[in-house]
C-alpha positions as CSV (number, residue, x, y, z in Angstrom):
1,M,-94.4,33.2,15.7
2,P,-94.6,35.7,18.5
3,P,-93.1,39.1,17.7
4,H,-89.8,40.2,19.2
5,P,-90.2,42.6,22.3
6,S,-87.5,44.7,20.6
7,P,-85.8,44.8,17.2
8,A,-84.9,41.4,15.8
9,P,-81.5,40.2,17.1
10,S,-78.5,40.0,14.8
11,P,-77.9,36.7,13.0
12,S,-74.6,36.3,14.9
13,A,-76.4,36.5,18.2
14,V,-78.9,33.8,17.2
15,S,-76.1,31.6,15.9
16,D,-73.9,32.1,19.0
17,A,-76.8,31.4,21.4
18,K,-77.8,28.2,19.5
19,R,-74.2,27.0,19.5
20,L,-73.9,27.5,23.3
21,L,-77.1,25.6,23.8
22,R,-76.0,22.7,21.6
23,L,-72.3,22.4,22.7
24,A,-72.4,23.1,26.4
25,R,-71.5,20.0,28.5
26,V,-71.8,21.7,31.9
27,G,-73.8,24.6,33.3
28,A,-74.8,26.4,36.5
29,L,-78.3,25.4,37.5
30,A,-80.2,27.6,39.9
31,T,-83.1,26.2,41.8
32,I,-85.3,27.4,44.6
33,D,-84.2,25.8,47.8
34,G,-87.0,24.0,49.5
35,E,-85.4,24.6,52.9
36,G,-85.8,28.3,52.9
37,G,-86.7,29.6,49.5
38,A,-83.3,31.1,48.7
39,P,-81.6,30.4,45.4
40,L,-79.3,27.5,45.2
41,T,-76.8,27.2,42.3
42,T,-75.1,23.9,41.4
43,L,-72.8,22.6,38.7
44,V,-74.6,20.1,36.4
45,G,-73.9,18.1,33.3
46,V,-75.8,19.2,30.2
47,A,-76.8,17.8,26.8
48,S,-79.3,19.0,24.2
49,D,-82.5,17.4,23.2
50,W,-83.6,17.2,19.6
51,D,-85.0,20.8,19.6
52,G,-82.1,22.1,21.6
53,S,-83.8,22.0,25.1
54,P,-81.3,21.3,27.9
55,L,-81.2,17.7,29.3
56,F,-79.8,16.7,32.6
57,L,-79.0,13.4,34.3
58,M,-80.0,13.9,37.9
59,S,-80.0,11.8,41.1
60,E,-83.0,11.8,43.2
61,L,-80.7,12.3,46.2
62,A,-79.2,15.6,44.9
63,R,-80.4,18.7,46.6
64,H,-81.3,20.5,43.3
65,T,-83.5,17.5,42.3
66,R,-85.3,17.7,45.7
67,N,-85.8,21.4,45.1
68,L,-87.3,20.8,41.6
69,A,-89.8,18.3,43.1
70,L,-91.2,21.1,45.2
71,D,-90.8,23.9,42.6
72,A,-89.9,23.0,39.0
73,R,-88.7,26.5,38.1
74,A,-85.0,26.8,37.3
75,S,-82.5,28.9,35.5
76,L,-79.5,27.5,33.7
77,L,-76.3,29.5,32.8
78,L,-74.2,28.3,29.9
79,T,-70.8,29.8,29.0
80,S,-68.5,29.5,26.1
81,A,-65.2,27.7,26.3
82,G,-62.4,29.2,28.4
83,G,-59.4,30.9,26.9
84,R,-57.4,34.1,27.1
85,G,-58.9,37.4,27.8
86,D,-61.8,38.6,29.9
87,P,-64.4,35.8,30.4
88,L,-67.1,38.5,30.6
89,N,-66.3,39.4,27.0
90,R,-67.3,35.9,25.8
91,P,-70.8,34.8,24.9
92,R,-73.0,33.4,27.7
93,L,-76.6,32.3,27.7
94,T,-79.2,32.0,30.5
95,V,-82.4,30.1,29.9
96,G,-85.2,29.6,32.4
97,G,-88.3,27.4,32.8
98,P,-89.6,24.3,34.5
99,V,-87.4,21.2,34.8
100,T,-89.4,18.0,34.5
101,P,-88.7,14.2,34.0
102,R,-88.1,13.1,30.4
103,S,-88.9,9.5,29.7
104,D,-88.0,9.4,26.0
105,P,-85.2,6.8,25.8
106,T,-83.4,8.7,23.0
107,S,-82.9,11.6,25.5
108,R,-80.8,9.3,27.7
109,Q,-78.8,8.1,24.7
110,R,-78.2,11.7,23.6
111,Y,-77.0,12.7,27.1
112,L,-74.6,9.7,27.4
113,R,-73.1,10.2,23.9
114,R,-72.2,13.8,24.9
115,N,-71.2,12.9,28.4
116,P,-69.7,9.4,28.2
117,K,-68.2,9.4,31.6
118,A,-71.7,9.6,33.1
119,G,-72.1,6.0,32.0
120,L,-70.3,5.0,35.2
121,Y,-73.4,5.9,37.2
122,A,-76.3,6.4,34.7
123,S,-77.7,3.0,35.4
124,F,-78.1,3.6,39.1
125,A,-81.7,3.4,40.2
126,D,-81.9,6.9,41.5
127,F,-80.7,8.6,38.3
128,S,-83.0,9.8,35.5
129,I,-83.1,12.3,32.7
130,R,-84.8,15.6,33.1
131,R,-85.5,18.4,30.6
132,L,-85.7,22.2,30.9
133,Q,-88.6,23.7,29.0
134,I,-87.3,27.0,27.9
135,E,-89.6,29.9,28.7
136,T,-87.2,32.8,29.3
137,I,-83.9,33.7,27.6
138,H,-81.1,36.1,28.5
139,F,-78.2,36.2,26.0
140,N,-75.1,38.3,26.2
141,G,-72.6,37.9,23.4
142,G,-69.9,39.9,25.1
143,F,-69.3,43.6,25.7
144,G,-72.0,45.6,24.1
145,R,-73.7,42.6,22.5
146,A,-76.8,41.9,24.6
147,D,-79.5,40.8,22.3
148,A,-83.2,40.1,23.1
149,L,-84.0,36.6,22.0
150,I,-87.3,34.6,22.0
151,V,-87.8,30.9,22.2
152,A,-88.4,30.6,18.4
153,D,-84.9,32.1,17.9
154,L,-83.2,29.4,20.0
155,L,-85.0,26.1,19.5
156,T,-85.1,24.0,16.3
157,P,-88.6,24.3,14.6
158,D,-91.0,21.5,15.3
159,G,-91.6,18.9,12.6
160,D,-92.1,15.2,12.0
161,I,-88.6,13.9,12.7
162,G,-89.5,10.4,13.7
163,Q,-87.4,8.9,10.8
164,L,-84.5,11.1,11.6
165,V,-84.6,10.1,15.2
166,E,-84.6,6.4,14.3
167,A,-81.8,6.9,11.8
168,E,-79.5,8.8,14.1
169,P,-77.1,5.9,15.0
170,R,-76.7,5.0,11.3
171,L,-76.1,8.7,10.3
172,L,-73.5,9.2,13.0
173,Q,-71.7,6.1,11.8
174,E,-71.8,7.5,8.3
175,V,-70.2,10.7,9.5
176,Q,-67.5,8.7,11.4
177,S,-66.8,6.8,8.2
178,L,-65.8,10.0,6.5
179,G,-62.3,9.6,8.0
180,V,-60.1,11.6,10.4
181,E,-59.0,14.2,7.9
182,T,-62.5,15.1,6.7
183,I,-64.0,15.2,10.3
184,S,-61.1,17.4,11.5
185,R,-61.8,19.8,8.6
186,L,-65.5,19.9,9.5
187,A,-64.5,20.6,13.1
188,G,-62.2,23.4,12.1
189,S,-59.3,21.7,13.7
190,P,-55.8,20.8,12.3
191,V,-55.6,17.2,11.2
192,G,-54.0,15.0,13.8
193,R,-54.3,17.5,16.6
194,K,-57.4,15.9,18.0
195,I,-59.4,12.7,17.3
196,W,-63.0,13.9,16.7
197,R,-66.1,11.8,16.9
198,P,-69.7,12.6,16.1
199,V,-71.8,12.6,19.3
200,G,-75.3,13.7,18.1
201,L,-77.3,15.2,15.4
202,D,-80.5,17.2,14.9
203,P,-82.3,18.8,11.9
204,E,-80.0,21.8,11.8
205,G,-76.6,20.0,12.0
206,F,-74.5,17.8,14.2
207,D,-72.0,17.9,17.1
208,L,-68.5,16.7,17.3
209,A,-66.3,16.0,20.4
210,A,-62.7,15.3,21.0
211,G,-62.2,14.6,24.7
212,G,-63.6,17.6,26.5
213,T,-63.5,19.8,23.4
214,T,-66.7,20.2,21.2
215,S,-67.5,21.6,17.8
216,R,-70.6,22.2,15.9
217,V,-71.4,21.7,12.2
218,D,-74.4,23.8,11.1
219,F,-76.5,23.3,8.0
220,L,-77.8,26.2,5.9
221,F,-81.3,24.7,6.0
222,P,-83.0,22.2,8.4
223,A,-83.4,18.6,7.3
224,L,-86.3,16.6,8.8
225,D,-85.7,13.2,7.4
226,P,-82.6,11.0,6.8
227,E,-82.2,11.6,3.0
228,A,-82.6,15.3,3.4
229,W,-80.0,15.2,6.2
230,R,-77.6,13.3,4.0
231,E,-78.0,15.9,1.3
232,R,-77.3,18.7,3.8
233,L,-74.1,16.8,4.8
234,R,-73.0,16.5,1.2
235,E,-73.6,20.2,0.7
236,K,-71.4,20.9,3.8
237,L,-68.7,18.6,2.6
238,A,-68.7,20.3,-0.8
239,T,-68.3,23.8,0.7
240,S,-65.6,22.7,3.2
241,A,-63.5,20.7,0.7
242,P,-59.9,21.8,0.4
243,T,-59.1,23.9,-2.7
């Protein structure tokens, strides 16, 4: 693992940055305009790949896609959910690197589970999945909370997760079968306020969505296969059970 260019970031900074990467559904994507070389920023839908890398569903006709065909370098800004107070005092994350086509069919499935309305046009011939390979990171957790992060802080460690990938639909169904009350508790939401559904998992946890609202359930330790993942889920259920 490469050393940090500055003192190691706080655990909360790493956690906040990872959650932004996993839970964001939209972001501001900056590309280099092929018609003059100036920056062009557009609003795009976002999902997260297995390691956390951002995924996009892009049309070949979009200007940012044409820009990426000429120069793959891009920068993506992700922000936390809106609310009261100064938005500049809430966490935000900017990641940069090349954006290239992603042919893995699970990437399309992951994107559509997190952005179901994109299913209206996802099958059009000019739409395909692309992935940002993170090379640079700028994280600001709010006023006075700018931490220097490296890629190893942000992405889920590599490992043999083939069985976990294959089991994702079954595991998501198992989470759904826990019932409304349990899932709401895991989401940190009052029972009955929202109807939550699991929309994706990875070795470090899983994501929940209720309409446009998202929540993240993080494990204490990664799980690279289905049985280990189920064990991490049982541990989480035990620690979140009502007293």
